[in-house]
Every structure is written in structure tokens, then in C-alpha cells.
N, CA, C, O and the ligand as a Tripos MOL2 file, in Angstrom:
@<TRIPOS>MOLECULE
protein
  301   299    76     0     0
PROTEIN
NO_CHARGES

@<TRIPOS>ATOM
      1 N           0.8310   -1.1760    0.0000 N.3       1 MET1
      2 CA          0.0000    0.0000    0.0000 C.3       1 MET1
      3 C           0.8800    1.2440    0.0000 C.2       1 MET1
      4 O           0.6090    2.1900   -0.7390 O.2       1 MET1
      5 N           1.9420    1.2550    0.8290 N.am      2 ILE2
      6 CA          2.8280    2.4220    0.8780 C.3       2 ILE2
      7 C           3.5260    2.6310   -0.4640 C.2       2 ILE2
      8 O           3.6500    3.7630   -0.9320 O.2       2 ILE2
      9 N           3.9840    1.5360   -1.0840 N.am      3 TRP3
     10 CA          4.6270    1.6670   -2.3930 C.3       3 TRP3
     11 C           3.6400    2.2720   -3.3970 C.2       3 TRP3
     12 O           3.9840    3.1860   -4.1450 O.2       3 TRP3
     13 N           2.4240    1.7550   -3.4030 N.am      4 ARG4
     14 CA          1.4060    2.2840   -4.3190 C.3       4 ARG4
     15 C           1.1020    3.7490   -4.0170 C.2       4 ARG4
     16 O           0.8980    4.5460   -4.9340 O.2       4 ARG4
     17 N           1.0710    4.1020   -2.7410 N.am      5 LEU5
     18 CA          0.8130    5.4930   -2.3510 C.3       5 LEU5
     19 C           1.9300    6.4070   -2.8410 C.2       5 LEU5
     20 O           1.6660    7.4400   -3.4550 O.2       5 LEU5
     21 N           3.1770    6.0280   -2.5700 N.am      6 LEU6
     22 CA          4.3090    6.8840   -2.9450 C.3       6 LEU6
     23 C           4.5310    6.9600   -4.4470 C.2       6 LEU6
     24 O           5.1380    7.9140   -4.9330 O.2       6 LEU6
     25 N           4.0480    5.9670   -5.1920 N.am      7 HIS7
     26 CA          4.1790    5.9760   -6.6470 C.3       7 HIS7
     27 C           2.8880    6.3940   -7.3490 C.2       7 HIS7
     28 O           2.7450    6.2200   -8.5590 O.2       7 HIS7
     29 N           1.9640    6.9380   -6.5900 N.am      8 ASN8
     30 CA          0.6740    7.4030   -7.1090 C.3       8 ASN8
     31 C          -0.0370    6.3030   -7.9160 C.2       8 ASN8
     32 O          -0.5090    6.5310   -9.0300 O.2       8 ASN8
     33 N          -0.0940    5.1240   -7.3270 N.am      9 ARG9
     34 CA         -0.7360    3.9910   -7.9800 C.3       9 ARG9
     35 C          -2.0140    3.5350   -7.2650 C.2       9 ARG9
     36 O          -2.5670    2.4830   -7.5840 O.2       9 ARG9
     37 N          -2.4730    4.3270   -6.3030 N.am     10 LEU10
     38 CA         -3.7300    3.9910   -5.6410 C.3      10 LEU10
     39 C          -4.8890    4.3300   -6.5740 C.2      10 LEU10
     40 O          -4.7800    5.2500   -7.3840 O.2      10 LEU10
     41 N          -5.9930    3.6000   -6.4680 N.am     11 PRO11
     42 CA         -7.1310    3.8630   -7.3610 C.3      11 PRO11
     43 C          -7.9380    5.0850   -6.9330 C.2      11 PRO11
     44 O          -9.1510    5.0120   -6.7320 O.2      11 PRO11
     45 N          -7.2320    6.2160   -6.7980 N.am     12 THR12
     46 CA         -7.9280    7.4670   -6.5130 C.3      12 THR12
     47 C          -8.6160    7.9260   -7.7900 C.2      12 THR12
     48 O          -8.2900    7.4660   -8.8840 O.2      12 THR12
     49 N          -9.5550    8.8210   -7.6410 N.am     13 LYS13
     50 CA        -10.3430    9.2260   -8.8100 C.3      13 LYS13
     51 C          -9.4930    9.8980   -9.8860 C.2      13 LYS13
     52 O          -9.7760    9.7480  -11.0750 O.2      13 LYS13
     53 N          -8.4530   10.6400   -9.4860 N.am     14 ASP14
     54 CA         -7.6040   11.2530  -10.5180 C.3      14 ASP14
     55 C          -6.9300   10.1780  -11.3670 C.2      14 ASP14
     56 O          -6.7900   10.3410  -12.5790 O.2      14 ASP14
     57 N          -6.5160    9.0890  -10.7420 N.am     15 ASN15
     58 CA         -5.9160    7.9980  -11.5110 C.3      15 ASN15
     59 C          -6.9580    7.2600  -12.3540 C.2      15 ASN15
     60 O          -6.6610    6.8320  -13.4690 O.2      15 ASN15
     61 N          -8.1650    7.1120  -11.8340 N.am     16 LEU16
     62 CA         -9.2210    6.4520  -12.6100 C.3      16 LEU16
     63 C          -9.5930    7.2850  -13.8350 C.2      16 LEU16
     64 O          -9.8780    6.7350  -14.8980 O.2      16 LEU16
     65 N          -9.5880    8.6190  -13.6840 N.am     17 VAL17
     66 CA         -9.8370    9.4990  -14.8320 C.3      17 VAL17
     67 C          -8.7020    9.3700  -15.8380 C.2      17 VAL17
     68 O          -8.9440    9.2930  -17.0430 O.2      17 VAL17
     69 N          -7.4670    9.3450  -15.3490 N.am     18 ALA18
     70 CA         -6.3000    9.2630  -16.2360 C.3      18 ALA18
     71 C          -6.3060    7.9870  -17.0740 C.2      18 ALA18
     72 O          -5.7690    7.9670  -18.1820 O.2      18 ALA18
     73 N          -6.9110    6.9240  -16.5480 N.am     19 HIS19
     74 CA         -6.9770    5.6540  -17.2740 C.3      19 HIS19
     75 C          -8.3370    5.4350  -17.9360 C.2      19 HIS19
     76 O          -8.6650    4.3200  -18.3420 O.2      19 HIS19
     77 N          -9.1260    6.5100  -18.0400 N.am     20 ASN20
     78 CA        -10.4410    6.4730  -18.7030 C.3      20 ASN20
     79 C         -11.3860    5.4350  -18.0980 C.2      20 ASN20
     80 O         -12.1610    4.7970  -18.8120 O.2      20 ASN20
     81 N         -11.3150    5.2740  -16.7960 N.am     21 ILE21
     82 CA        -12.2120    4.3440  -16.1120 C.3      21 ILE21
     83 C         -13.4720    5.0690  -15.6550 C.2      21 ILE21
     84 O         -14.5660    4.5050  -15.6820 O.2      21 ILE21
     85 N         -13.3100    6.3230  -15.2350 N.am     22 ILE22
     86 CA        -14.4670    7.1560  -14.8820 C.3      22 ILE22
     87 C         -14.3540    8.4580  -15.6660 C.2      22 ILE22
     88 O         -13.2600    8.8440  -16.0790 O.2      22 ILE22
     89 N         -15.4910    9.1420  -15.8760 N.am     23 PRO23
     90 CA        -15.4410   10.4050  -16.6190 C.3      23 PRO23
     91 C         -14.8180   11.5310  -15.7950 C.2      23 PRO23
     92 O         -14.7790   11.4680  -14.5660 O.2      23 PRO23
     93 N         -14.3360   12.5550  -16.4840 N.am     24 LEU24
     94 CA        -13.6550   13.6860  -15.8510 C.3      24 LEU24
     95 C         -14.5250   14.3590  -14.7970 C.2      24 LEU24
     96 O         -14.0250   14.7750  -13.7520 O.2      24 LEU24
     97 N         -15.8280   14.4680  -15.0640 N.am     25 ASP25
     98 CA        -16.6880   15.1650  -14.0970 C.3      25 ASP25
     99 C         -16.9410   14.3570  -12.8260 C.2      25 ASP25
    100 O         -17.6020   14.8490  -11.9120 O.2      25 ASP25
    101 N         -16.4310   13.1310  -12.7490 N.am     26 ALA26
    102 CA        -16.5690   12.3130  -11.5330 C.3      26 ALA26
    103 C         -15.2810   12.3100  -10.7150 C.2      26 ALA26
    104 O         -15.0930   11.4390   -9.8660 O.2      26 ALA26
    105 N         -14.3880   13.2770  -10.9600 N.am     27 ARG27
    106 CA        -13.0640   13.2690  -10.3290 C.3      27 ARG27
    107 C         -13.0470   13.8350   -8.9180 C.2      27 ARG27
    108 O         -12.0010   13.8200   -8.2680 O.2      27 ARG27
    109 N         -14.1580   14.3250   -8.4350 N.am     28 PHE28
    110 CA        -14.1500   15.0180   -7.1440 C.3      28 PHE28
    111 C         -14.2180   14.0510   -5.9710 C.2      28 PHE28
    112 O         -14.7220   12.9330   -6.0850 O.2      28 PHE28
    113 N         -13.7040   14.5060   -4.8630 N.am     29 CYS29
    114 CA        -13.6000   13.7260   -3.6280 C.3      29 CYS29
    115 C         -14.9580   13.1510   -3.2290 C.2      29 CYS29
    116 O         -15.9850   13.8200   -3.3380 O.2      29 CYS29
    117 N         -14.9460   11.9200   -2.7730 N.am     30 VAL30
    118 CA        -16.1670   11.2100   -2.4110 C.3      30 VAL30
    119 C         -16.8880   11.8700   -1.2400 C.2      30 VAL30
    120 O         -18.0850   11.6480   -1.0560 O.2      30 VAL30
    121 N         -16.1900   12.6720   -0.4500 N.am     31 THR31
    122 CA        -16.8210   13.3030    0.7050 C.3      31 THR31
    123 C         -17.6990   14.4870    0.3290 C.2      31 THR31
    124 O         -18.5050   14.9470    1.1380 O.2      31 THR31
    125 N         -17.5460   14.9870   -0.9110 N.am     32 GLY32
    126 CA        -18.3000   16.1550   -1.3100 C.3      32 GLY32
    127 C         -17.6310   17.4570   -0.9120 C.2      32 GLY32
    128 O         -18.2790   18.5030   -0.9060 O.2      32 GLY32
    129 N         -16.3340   17.4160   -0.5760 N.am     33 CYS33
    130 CA        -15.6290   18.6320   -0.1600 C.3      33 CYS33
    131 C         -15.3440   19.5550   -1.3470 C.2      33 CYS33
    132 O         -14.9620   20.7080   -1.1510 O.2      33 CYS33
    133 N         -15.5260   19.0630   -2.5680 N.am     34 GLY34
    134 CA        -15.3780   19.9050   -3.7470 C.3      34 GLY34
    135 C         -14.0200   19.8860   -4.4040 C.2      34 GLY34
    136 O         -13.8400   20.5110   -5.4490 O.2      34 GLY34
    137 N         -13.0580   19.1900   -3.8300 N.am     35 GLU35
    138 CA        -11.7090   19.1220   -4.3990 C.3      35 GLU35
    139 C         -11.5490   17.8350   -5.2100 C.2      35 GLU35
    140 O         -12.1890   16.8260   -4.9120 O.2      35 GLU35
    141 N         -10.6940   17.8720   -6.2350 N.am     36 PRO36
    142 CA        -10.3920   16.6310   -6.9630 C.3      36 PRO36
    143 C          -9.7620   15.6080   -6.0260 C.2      36 PRO36
    144 O          -8.9420   15.9570   -5.1770 O.2      36 PRO36
    145 N         -10.1490   14.3430   -6.1840 N.am     37 GLU37
    146 CA         -9.6370   13.2920   -5.3060 C.3      37 GLU37
    147 C          -8.2900   12.7990   -5.8060 C.2      37 GLU37
    148 O          -8.2050   12.0900   -6.8090 O.2      37 GLU37
    149 N          -7.2390   13.1830   -5.0920 N.am     38 THR38
    150 CA         -5.8770   12.6970   -5.3370 C.3      38 THR38
    151 C          -5.3680   12.1000   -4.0310 C.2      38 THR38
    152 O          -5.9760   12.2950   -2.9780 O.2      38 THR38
    153 N          -4.2590   11.3780   -4.0960 N.am     39 ALA39
    154 CA         -3.6900   10.8110   -2.8700 C.3      39 ALA39
    155 C          -3.2720   11.9290   -1.9170 C.2      39 ALA39
    156 O          -3.5280   11.8470   -0.7160 O.2      39 ALA39
    157 N          -2.6330   12.9700   -2.4440 N.am     40 ASN40
    158 CA         -2.2510   14.0960   -1.5960 C.3      40 ASN40
    159 C          -3.4620   14.7210   -0.9280 C.2      40 ASN40
    160 O          -3.4230   15.0630    0.2540 O.2      40 ASN40
    161 N          -4.5390   14.8700   -1.6880 N.am     41 HIS41
    162 CA         -5.7510   15.4590   -1.1050 C.3      41 HIS41
    163 C          -6.2860   14.5750    0.0110 C.2      41 HIS41
    164 O          -6.5780   15.0660    1.1010 O.2      41 HIS41
    165 N          -6.4200   13.2830   -0.2440 N.am     42 LEU42
    166 CA         -7.0180   12.3970    0.7560 C.3      42 LEU42
    167 C          -6.2020   12.3340    2.0450 C.2      42 LEU42
    168 O          -6.7660   12.3000    3.1380 O.2      42 LEU42
    169 N          -4.8650   12.3190    1.9150 N.am     43 PHE43
    170 CA         -4.0310   12.1460    3.1080 C.3      43 PHE43
    171 C          -3.6420   13.4600    3.7670 C.2      43 PHE43
    172 O          -3.3590   13.4780    4.9650 O.2      43 PHE43
    173 N          -3.6190   14.5640    3.0190 N.am     44 LEU44
    174 CA         -3.0690   15.7920    3.5850 C.3      44 LEU44
    175 C          -4.0260   16.9680    3.6630 C.2      44 LEU44
    176 O          -3.8830   17.7930    4.5650 O.2      44 LEU44
    177 N          -4.9870   17.0860    2.7710 N.am     45 SER45
    178 CA         -5.7760   18.3150    2.7830 C.3      45 SER45
    179 C          -7.2850   18.1120    2.8420 C.2      45 SER45
    180 O          -8.0130   19.0890    3.0180 O.2      45 SER45
    181 N          -7.7730   16.9120    2.7070 N.am     46 CYS46
    182 CA         -9.2200   16.6950    2.7690 C.3      46 CYS46
    183 C          -9.7120   16.9570    4.2030 C.2      46 CYS46
    184 O          -9.1630   16.3940    5.1500 O.2      46 CYS46
    185 N         -10.7260   17.7950    4.3680 N.am     47 PRO47
    186 CA        -11.1860   18.0860    5.7270 C.3      47 PRO47
    187 C         -11.8010   16.8780    6.4350 C.2      47 PRO47
    188 O         -11.9570   16.8950    7.6560 O.2      47 PRO47
    189 N         -12.1510   15.8350    5.6870 N.am     48 PHE48
    190 CA        -12.7570   14.6530    6.3050 C.3      48 PHE48
    191 C         -11.7480   13.5350    6.5410 C.2      48 PHE48
    192 O         -11.7530   12.9190    7.6070 O.2      48 PHE48
    193 N         -10.8750   13.2600    5.5590 N.am     49 PHE49
    194 CA         -9.9600   12.1240    5.6620 C.3      49 PHE49
    195 C          -8.5680   12.4940    6.1890 C.2      49 PHE49
    196 O          -7.9310   11.6600    6.8330 O.2      49 PHE49
    197 N          -8.0830   13.6870    5.9430 N.am     50 ALA50
    198 CA         -6.7270   14.0620    6.3730 C.3      50 ALA50
    199 C          -6.5220   13.9500    7.8810 C.2      50 ALA50
    200 O          -5.4300   13.5710    8.3030 O.2      50 ALA50
    201 N          -7.5120   14.2580    8.7100 N.am     51 PRO51
    202 CA         -7.3020   14.0750   10.1640 C.3      51 PRO51
    203 C          -6.9930   12.6280   10.5480 C.2      51 PRO51
    204 O          -6.3660   12.3870   11.5800 O.2      51 PRO51
    205 N          -7.4240   11.6630    9.7350 N.am     52 LEU52
    206 CA         -7.0890   10.2590   10.0220 C.3      52 LEU52
    207 C          -5.5830   10.0370    9.9190 C.2      52 LEU52
    208 O          -5.0090    9.3040   10.7230 O.2      52 LEU52
    209 N          -4.9330   10.6750    8.9230 N.am     53 TRP53
    210 CA         -3.4870   10.5400    8.7660 C.3      53 TRP53
    211 C          -2.7730   11.1000    9.9860 C.2      53 TRP53
    212 O          -1.7660   10.5450   10.4280 O.2      53 TRP53
    213 N          -3.2920   12.2030   10.5360 N.am     54 THR54
    214 CA         -2.7220   12.7840   11.7520 C.3      54 THR54
    215 C          -2.8170   11.7930   12.9080 C.2      54 THR54
    216 O          -1.8720   11.6580   13.6850 O.2      54 THR54
    217 N          -3.9490   11.0990   13.0280 N.am     55 LEU55
    218 CA         -4.1130   10.1020   14.0920 C.3      55 LEU55
    219 C          -3.1740    8.9100   13.8870 C.2      55 LEU55
    220 O          -2.6070    8.4000   14.8540 O.2      55 LEU55
    221 N          -3.0060    8.4660   12.6450 N.am     56 VAL56
    222 CA         -2.0910    7.3460   12.3670 C.3      56 VAL56
    223 C          -0.6590    7.7410   12.7110 C.2      56 VAL56
    224 O           0.0750    6.9610   13.3170 O.2      56 VAL56
    225 N          -0.2590    8.9620   12.3230 N.am     57 ARG57
    226 CA          1.0860    9.4450   12.6680 C.3      57 ARG57
    227 C           1.2800    9.4440   14.1740 C.2      57 ARG57
    228 O           2.3310    9.0280   14.6610 O.2      57 ARG57
    229 N           0.3040    9.8930   14.9020 N.am     58 SER58
    230 CA          0.3880    9.9140   16.3570 C.3      58 SER58
    231 C           0.4750    8.4920   16.9080 C.2      58 SER58
    232 O           1.2410    8.2260   17.8340 O.2      58 SER58
    233 N          -0.3120    7.5800   16.3360 N.am     59 TRP59
    234 CA         -0.3530    6.1850   16.7980 C.3      59 TRP59
    235 C           0.9900    5.4870   16.5990 C.2      59 TRP59
    236 O           1.4250    4.7390   17.4740 O.2      59 TRP59
    237 N           1.6530    5.7160   15.4670 N.am     60 ILE60
    238 CA          2.9340    5.0510   15.2240 C.3      60 ILE60
    239 C           4.1110    5.8800   15.7210 C.2      60 ILE60
    240 O           5.2590    5.4450   15.6270 O.2      60 ILE60
    241 N           3.8350    7.0660   16.2470 N.am     61 GLY61
    242 CA          4.8580    7.8460   16.9200 C.3      61 GLY61
    243 C           5.8220    8.5830   16.0240 C.2      61 GLY61
    244 O           7.0040    8.6900   16.3500 O.2      61 GLY61
    245 N           5.3510    9.0930   14.9040 N.am     62 ILE62
    246 CA          6.2280    9.9000   14.0550 C.3      62 ILE62
    247 C           5.7560   11.3450   14.0740 C.2      62 ILE62
    248 O           4.5620   11.6350   14.1490 O.2      62 ILE62
    249 N           6.7190   12.2270   14.0050 N.am     63 ALA63
    250 CA          6.4180   13.6510   14.0500 C.3      63 ALA63
    251 C           5.8440   14.1150   12.7200 C.2      63 ALA63
    252 O           6.1420   13.5310   11.6780 O.2      63 ALA63
    253 N           5.0240   15.1570   12.7480 N.am     64 PRO64
    254 CA          4.5110   15.6980   11.4900 C.3      64 PRO64
    255 C           5.6430   16.2990   10.6600 C.2      64 PRO64
    256 O           6.6360   16.7890   11.1970 O.2      64 PRO64
    257 N           5.4710   16.2510    9.3560 N.am     65 ALA65
    258 CA          6.4690   16.7940    8.4410 C.3      65 ALA65
    259 C           5.9530   18.0950    7.8420 C.2      65 ALA65
    260 O           4.7500   18.3150    7.7000 O.2      65 ALA65
    261 N           6.8990   18.9330    7.5030 N.am     66 VAL66
    262 CA          6.5470   20.1560    6.8040 C.3      66 VAL66
    263 C           6.6390   19.8470    5.3210 C.2      66 VAL66
    264 O           7.6950   19.4460    4.8310 O.2      66 VAL66
    265 N           5.5660   20.0270    4.6240 N.am     67 GLY67
    266 CA          5.5860   19.7560    3.2000 C.3      67 GLY67
    267 C           4.1910   19.5410    2.6670 C.2      67 GLY67
    268 O           3.2670   19.1940    3.4030 O.2      67 GLY67
    269 N           4.0600   19.7510    1.3870 N.am     68 GLU68
    270 CA          2.7660   19.6310    0.7410 C.3      68 GLU68
    271 C           2.5910   18.2940    0.0340 C.2      68 GLU68
    272 O           1.5080   17.9890   -0.4650 O.2      68 GLU68
    273 N           3.6640   17.4900   -0.0110 N.am     69 LEU69
    274 CA          3.6000   16.2240   -0.7310 C.3      69 LEU69
    275 C           3.7430   15.0550    0.2260 C.2      69 LEU69
    276 O           4.4180   15.1640    1.2500 O.2      69 LEU69
    277 N           3.1090   13.9360   -0.1040 N.am     70 LEU70
    278 CA          3.2050   12.7480    0.7310 C.3      70 LEU70
    279 C           4.6520   12.2620    0.8400 C.2      70 LEU70
    280 O           5.0530   11.7570    1.8880 O.2      70 LEU70
    281 N           5.4250   12.4080   -0.2130 N.am     71 GLN71
    282 CA          6.8180   11.9750   -0.1890 C.3      71 GLN71
    283 C           7.5890   12.7130    0.8970 C.2      71 GLN71
    284 O           8.4920   12.1340    1.5010 O.2      71 GLN71
    285 N           7.2620   13.9690    1.1630 N.am     72 ASP72
    286 CA          7.9170   14.7290    2.2280 C.3      72 ASP72
    287 C           7.6390   14.0920    3.5860 C.2      72 ASP72
    288 O           8.5140   14.0630    4.4510 O.2      72 ASP72
    289 N           6.4290   13.5850    3.7740 N.am     73 HIS73
    290 CA          6.0510   12.9920    5.0500 C.3      73 HIS73
    291 C           6.7580   11.6590    5.2800 C.2      73 HIS73
    292 O           7.0450   11.3050    6.4240 O.2      73 HIS73
    293 N           7.0400   10.9190    4.2190 N.am     74 PHE74
    294 CA          7.7070    9.6320    4.3760 C.3      74 PHE74
    295 C           9.2170    9.7790    4.4220 C.2      74 PHE74
    296 O           9.9110    8.8880    4.9110 O.2      74 PHE74
    297 N           9.7380   10.9040    3.9140 N.am     75 ALA75
    298 CA         11.1930   11.1220    3.9740 C.3      75 ALA75
    299 C          11.6020   11.3030    5.4200 C.2      75 ALA75
    300 O          12.7830   11.5000    5.7070 O.2      75 ALA75
    301 ZN        -11.9940   15.7090    0.2420 Zn       76 ZN76
@<TRIPOS>BOND
     1     1     2 1
     2     2     3 1
     3     3     4 2
     4     3     5 am
     5     5     6 1
     6     6     7 1
     7     7     8 2
     8     7     9 am
     9     9    10 1
    10    10    11 1
    11    11    12 2
    12    11    13 am
    13    13    14 1
    14    14    15 1
    15    15    16 2
    16    15    17 am
    17    17    18 1
    18    18    19 1
    19    19    20 2
    20    19    21 am
    21    21    22 1
    22    22    23 1
    23    23    24 2
    24    23    25 am
    25    25    26 1
    26    26    27 1
    27    27    28 2
    28    27    29 am
    29    29    30 1
    30    30    31 1
    31    31    32 2
    32    31    33 am
    33    33    34 1
    34    34    35 1
    35    35    36 2
    36    35    37 am
    37    37    38 1
    38    38    39 1
    39    39    40 2
    40    39    41 am
    41    41    42 1
    42    42    43 1
    43    43    44 2
    44    43    45 am
    45    45    46 1
    46    46    47 1
    47    47    48 2
    48    47    49 am
    49    49    50 1
    50    50    51 1
    51    51    52 2
    52    51    53 am
    53    53    54 1
    54    54    55 1
    55    55    56 2
    56    55    57 am
    57    57    58 1
    58    58    59 1
    59    59    60 2
    60    59    61 am
    61    61    62 1
    62    62    63 1
    63    63    64 2
    64    63    65 am
    65    65    66 1
    66    66    67 1
    67    67    68 2
    68    67    69 am
    69    69    70 1
    70    70    71 1
    71    71    72 2
    72    71    73 am
    73    73    74 1
    74    74    75 1
    75    75    76 2
    76    75    77 am
    77    77    78 1
    78    78    79 1
    79    79    80 2
    80    79    81 am
    81    81    82 1
    82    82    83 1
    83    83    84 2
    84    83    85 am
    85    85    86 1
    86    86    87 1
    87    87    88 2
    88    87    89 am
    89    89    90 1
    90    90    91 1
    91    91    92 2
    92    91    93 am
    93    93    94 1
    94    94    95 1
    95    95    96 2
    96    95    97 am
    97    97    98 1
    98    98    99 1
    99    99   100 2
   100    99   101 am
   101   101   102 1
   102   102   103 1
   103   103   104 2
   104   103   105 am
   105   105   106 1
   106   106   107 1
   107   107   108 2
   108   107   109 am
   109   109   110 1
   110   110   111 1
   111   111   112 2
   112   111   113 am
   113   113   114 1
   114   114   115 1
   115   115   116 2
   116   115   117 am
   117   117   118 1
   118   118   119 1
   119   119   120 2
   120   119   121 am
   121   121   122 1
   122   122   123 1
   123   123   124 2
   124   123   125 am
   125   125   126 1
   126   126   127 1
   127   127   128 2
   128   127   129 am
   129   129   130 1
   130   130   131 1
   131   131   132 2
   132   131   133 am
   133   133   134 1
   134   134   135 1
   135   135   136 2
   136   135   137 am
   137   137   138 1
   138   138   139 1
   139   139   140 2
   140   139   141 am
   141   141   142 1
   142   142   143 1
   143   143   144 2
   144   143   145 am
   145   145   146 1
   146   146   147 1
   147   147   148 2
   148   147   149 am
   149   149   150 1
   150   150   151 1
   151   151   152 2
   152   151   153 am
   153   153   154 1
   154   154   155 1
   155   155   156 2
   156   155   157 am
   157   157   158 1
   158   158   159 1
   159   159   160 2
   160   159   161 am
   161   161   162 1
   162   162   163 1
   163   163   164 2
   164   163   165 am
   165   165   166 1
   166   166   167 1
   167   167   168 2
   168   167   169 am
   169   169   170 1
   170   170   171 1
   171   171   172 2
   172   171   173 am
   173   173   174 1
   174   174   175 1
   175   175   176 2
   176   175   177 am
   177   177   178 1
   178   178   179 1
   179   179   180 2
   180   179   181 am
   181   181   182 1
   182   182   183 1
   183   183   184 2
   184   183   185 am
   185   185   186 1
   186   186   187 1
   187   187   188 2
   188   187   189 am
   189   189   190 1
   190   190   191 1
   191   191   192 2
   192   191   193 am
   193   193   194 1
   194   194   195 1
   195   195   196 2
   196   195   197 am
   197   197   198 1
   198   198   199 1
   199   199   200 2
   200   199   201 am
   201   201   202 1
   202   202   203 1
   203   203   204 2
   204   203   205 am
   205   205   206 1
   206   206   207 1
   207   207   208 2
   208   207   209 am
   209   209   210 1
   210   210   211 1
   211   211   212 2
   212   211   213 am
   213   213   214 1
   214   214   215 1
   215   215   216 2
   216   215   217 am
   217   217   218 1
   218   218   219 1
   219   219   220 2
   220   219   221 am
   221   221   222 1
   222   222   223 1
   223   223   224 2
   224   223   225 am
   225   225   226 1
   226   226   227 1
   227   227   228 2
   228   227   229 am
   229   229   230 1
   230   230   231 1
   231   231   232 2
   232   231   233 am
   233   233   234 1
   234   234   235 1
   235   235   236 2
   236   235   237 am
   237   237   238 1
   238   238   239 1
   239   239   240 2
   240   239   241 am
   241   241   242 1
   242   242   243 1
   243   243   244 2
   244   243   245 am
   245   245   246 1
   246   246   247 1
   247   247   248 2
   248   247   249 am
   249   249   250 1
   250   250   251 1
   251   251   252 2
   252   251   253 am
   253   253   254 1
   254   254   255 1
   255   255   256 2
   256   255   257 am
   257   257   258 1
   258   258   259 1
   259   259   260 2
   260   259   261 am
   261   261   262 1
   262   262   263 1
   263   263   264 2
   264   263   265 am
   265   265   266 1
   266   266   267 1
   267   267   268 2
   268   267   269 am
   269   269   270 1
   270   270   271 1
   271   271   272 2
   272   271   273 am
   273   273   274 1
   274   274   275 1
   275   275   276 2
   276   275   277 am
   277   277   278 1
   278   278   279 1
   279   279   280 2
   280   279   281 am
   281   281   282 1
   282   282   283 1
   283   283   284 2
   284   283   285 am
   285   285   286 1
   286   286   287 1
   287   287   288 2
   288   287   289 am
   289   289   290 1
   290   290   291 1
   291   291   292 2
   292   291   293 am
   293   293   294 1
   294   294   295 1
   295   295   296 2
   296   295   297 am
   297   297   298 1
   298   298   299 1
   299   299   300 2
@<TRIPOS>SUBSTRUCTURE
     1 MET1         2 RESIDUE 1 A MET
     2 ILE2         6 RESIDUE 1 A ILE
     3 TRP3        10 RESIDUE 1 A TRP
     4 ARG4        14 RESIDUE 1 A ARG
     5 LEU5        18 RESIDUE 1 A LEU
     6 LEU6        22 RESIDUE 1 A LEU
     7 HIS7        26 RESIDUE 1 A HIS
     8 ASN8        30 RESIDUE 1 A ASN
     9 ARG9        34 RESIDUE 1 A ARG
    10 LEU10       38 RESIDUE 1 A LEU
    11 PRO11       42 RESIDUE 1 A PRO
    12 THR12       46 RESIDUE 1 A THR
    13 LYS13       50 RESIDUE 1 A LYS
    14 ASP14       54 RESIDUE 1 A ASP
    15 ASN15       58 RESIDUE 1 A ASN
    16 LEU16       62 RESIDUE 1 A LEU
    17 VAL17       66 RESIDUE 1 A VAL
    18 ALA18       70 RESIDUE 1 A ALA
    19 HIS19       74 RESIDUE 1 A HIS
    20 ASN20       78 RESIDUE 1 A ASN
    21 ILE21       82 RESIDUE 1 A ILE
    22 ILE22       86 RESIDUE 1 A ILE
    23 PRO23       90 RESIDUE 1 A PRO
    24 LEU24       94 RESIDUE 1 A LEU
    25 ASP25       98 RESIDUE 1 A ASP
    26 ALA26      102 RESIDUE 1 A ALA
    27 ARG27      106 RESIDUE 1 A ARG
    28 PHE28      110 RESIDUE 1 A PHE
    29 CYS29      114 RESIDUE 1 A CYS
    30 VAL30      118 RESIDUE 1 A VAL
    31 THR31      122 RESIDUE 1 A THR
    32 GLY32      126 RESIDUE 1 A GLY
    33 CYS33      130 RESIDUE 1 A CYS
    34 GLY34      134 RESIDUE 1 A GLY
    35 GLU35      138 RESIDUE 1 A GLU
    36 PRO36      142 RESIDUE 1 A PRO
    37 GLU37      146 RESIDUE 1 A GLU
    38 THR38      150 RESIDUE 1 A THR
    39 ALA39      154 RESIDUE 1 A ALA
    40 ASN40      158 RESIDUE 1 A ASN
    41 HIS41      162 RESIDUE 1 A HIS
    42 LEU42      166 RESIDUE 1 A LEU
    43 PHE43      170 RESIDUE 1 A PHE
    44 LEU44      174 RESIDUE 1 A LEU
    45 SER45      178 RESIDUE 1 A SER
    46 CYS46      182 RESIDUE 1 A CYS
    47 PRO47      186 RESIDUE 1 A PRO
    48 PHE48      190 RESIDUE 1 A PHE
    49 PHE49      194 RESIDUE 1 A PHE
    50 ALA50      198 RESIDUE 1 A ALA
    51 PRO51      202 RESIDUE 1 A PRO
    52 LEU52      206 RESIDUE 1 A LEU
    53 TRP53      210 RESIDUE 1 A TRP
    54 THR54      214 RESIDUE 1 A THR
    55 LEU55      218 RESIDUE 1 A LEU
    56 VAL56      222 RESIDUE 1 A VAL
    57 ARG57      226 RESIDUE 1 A ARG
    58 SER58      230 RESIDUE 1 A SER
    59 TRP59      234 RESIDUE 1 A TRP
    60 ILE60      238 RESIDUE 1 A ILE
    61 GLY61      242 RESIDUE 1 A GLY
    62 ILE62      246 RESIDUE 1 A ILE
    63 ALA63      250 RESIDUE 1 A ALA
    64 PRO64      254 RESIDUE 1 A PRO
    65 ALA65      258 RESIDUE 1 A ALA
    66 VAL66      262 RESIDUE 1 A VAL
    67 GLY67      266 RESIDUE 1 A GLY
    68 GLU68      270 RESIDUE 1 A GLU
    69 LEU69      274 RESIDUE 1 A LEU
    70 LEU70      278 RESIDUE 1 A LEU
    71 GLN71      282 RESIDUE 1 A GLN
    72 ASP72      286 RESIDUE 1 A ASP
    73 HIS73      290 RESIDUE 1 A HIS
    74 PHE74      294 RESIDUE 1 A PHE
    75 ALA75      298 RESIDUE 1 A ALA
    76 ZN76       301 GROUP 0 **** ****
């Protein structure tokens, strides 16, 4: 899962659009927050799902990273 996340291979809607699996107008986040669903959005900026990443970081005991990309958080 981590490899797929860091290589942008998760079946997020942006990837499904890129592979013509769903139409472009279906690219928005499933929560209805209005942003396109990307891995960065889901883990870092979505008002509904991003807080889960904060809880996971706390649970495994790693400090938050400064950065806008998931790769920054894993570095
Ligand atoms: Zn969202």
C-alpha cells in the first residue's frame, strides 16, 4: 500500500480518470468537499480524511512533516 501510495498507484479518482475508467466530471472527492480526489488530497488536505493521517502518525509515533507532498512525510 505504501509503495502504491508513494508511486501514485492507488485507485484514486484522478488515476481512474487518467486511465479512462471514470469520466472527468466524476473526479471530485467522495466526501463532497469539492476538491479533486488525489492521494495528496485524501491524506493531507481533505477536511474529512486528512485528520485520520494525523491520528495514524500519532499512533505510530512519528512527528509531522513540513511539506505539501506525501513523499515529504515519508522522507
Ligand atoms: Zn476531500
